[in-house]
Phi, psi and omega in degrees: 000135175226131176056027174086009181240131183277075182298336185282334184246343187293147178297149176279121169280327179232116173245129176234132191220107181062034189294133172232143180194159172180205187241121181054235175275353175277105176287124178259330181246138177230089174072043183278141181227133178200168181220138180241102171290154178305139178062022184249171168243115184244132180246142176246123182257153174171158180288158172312132176089358185285348180110007190292317181293320180303316180298314185298318181290332175287326176295331185256020176077016182260349182216139189285146183265120185261349175191160175102181181242139171234119178250126178236120188044043177077002178251143181290135176239008184297125176059027164283131183307149187300314183301319183297317180299321178304318178291333182275345173115025175243125180239133181245120169263113191285158168303134184088355175074307177049051168282156182278109182289333181279352183258163183283163173305316182294314176305313177303318181291322177300317181287337172297343179247032185300330180271001183245155176304134182313315186292325177296318178294324177300318188290329184277338186303310169309319175294324175290324183290342172296339173277345185226076178300335186284336174283327175300328177285341184236033181309322181266354182287152173290138184299325174302345184259005182278164168276171189301320176294326181287325173295322179292322175296319185295320173295322173298304186306311183302319171293331170301327189287350168285353181054059188275165171266329179228125175250117184248134184229130187255117182044069179291339186269352185300125171072019185247127179304148184304320182298310183289326181302319173302319183293317176303307182296327172293322181299315181306314175297313184296324184300307179307310183290325180280319186242011177052040175280139176266130183234132176239123191240129173245144186201158175260332183275092186290329186298308180286326172303312181285343175291325184256345185284152171273313181231164178219149175225145183241121184254135164228131181045043171081012177228151180282121180241356169196156179198153181163177172303140189307318176301332179283321176297318180305321184273355178293120178301320174300315176299313180298317179293322184287308202237339183252009178065018182251000000 
């Protein structure tokens, strides 16, 4: 058990078996398999170019899947359009945040709930902002005026407004100052604990990701080369040399 979740026995919300995907004739994922238990935090580690973003795009319907099985809550989601996946309960916070720079923080949040009734979204904004007090202070500011860390907070909060069952985050530490990076990851842990939300995080910063994760996978050149409980991966010498500087 890690961080209070029995990942060995918990039912899998997302199951990936033998996933292959790529760009045109170039295959970037080669038979990737992983399991994300309900209400757990699972991290996928790998260097730049390992295939982490390709994995997230395939899982969220932004990239065609050429082989393998993807099951979300027992139902196939292979090649289901991205908007349909949002309605099913999957939200993707992309690499680079991609906030709407000219719109206010509040308008960005409203857009995060575009698949839901407007009245419900308005009611949820204050609840979501309790996780991110800095955004509450800048609710009327244009998103483009926020710092990198604040924009990442906004991207996460926007994802939460879709009211997902699975929140997928692509490199949430990228371009974020260290002090805000720690705060963001602690907030992700708090969100999982309080709302029983399931999180799948891909990261280059193994130290901070494994600190909050229950399970971890390591990808190299589009293949899973290692997996296990986060606590075991932290102590693995190969992981330490490659990702933790030890």
